[in-house]
N, C-alpha and C positions, 0 to 999 in steps of 0.2 A: 623280361618281357614283363611277368607275371607280376616281379619286385617294381617295376614301375606305372604297374598298374595302381598297384596298389598304392602304393604313395602319391601319386595323382588323387585317386581318388580321396586317399586323408587330409591332400591339400584340399579339395572343391568340398570336404565334409565342413574345413577348420574356416574360409572362409565363406561360409553359409550360419556358420555363428556364429563367426565377425559380425557377418552383416545382421547379423540375429541381433546380440549384442548391442553395438549401433544404432540399433531398433530403437530395443530396446531405452539404449542412456537418452536418446534425440524424445523418445514418449516422458521421456521420466522428469528432464531439463521443460518437455515445454511444461508438465502439470507441475513444476517448480515454478517457474513465471511466472505463469494464470496467477499458483502463490497468491507469490511475492506483488503481484497487479491486484490481483481482490484483496491486501494488505494493506499495502498505499494509498489503492483510492479511500478503503473505509479510514485512513489514518486522515488524512487530506476530508472524507467528510469531515470527521471530528474537529481537527483544525476547523473548516470555517464556520460550523456551528458556535464554537466557546467565541472565534471574531466576533461573528453578530452577537450574541451575549456578553460581552467588554465595550461593544460598542454600545448596547443601550443599558446597563447599568454608566457607566460614561456619561450617556445623554438624563441620563435619572438624574446622577449626584452632582447635575449639574440643575437643573429642573431644584434639584433642594437646595443645591445653592444659591440658585436664584429668592427663594420662597427664606430664604433665610437672613436675605438680605431686606426683602421687603419686611418683612416682624424684624428684624433692628431698628429701619428706617423707623415707623410704626410708633416702636418702643421705647423713643429718641424722640419723638412727638409725642405723644403725652404727656 
């Protein structure tokens, strides 16, 4: 009888340890998930900024080309 109680108690303690371990693993997994989400948000933000700068550069290049064509036309006329 004493052996059964001891085994039962040991199983109970083991169950508690496994439960605590699963909670810890779950918390670590959630923490990792939050960190990864933050990194992805940061990357997305930088890509949006990069696209915006690239668009501005292309617009500036188009303006410069337009001005060069105007200058070329003026040089030919003179």
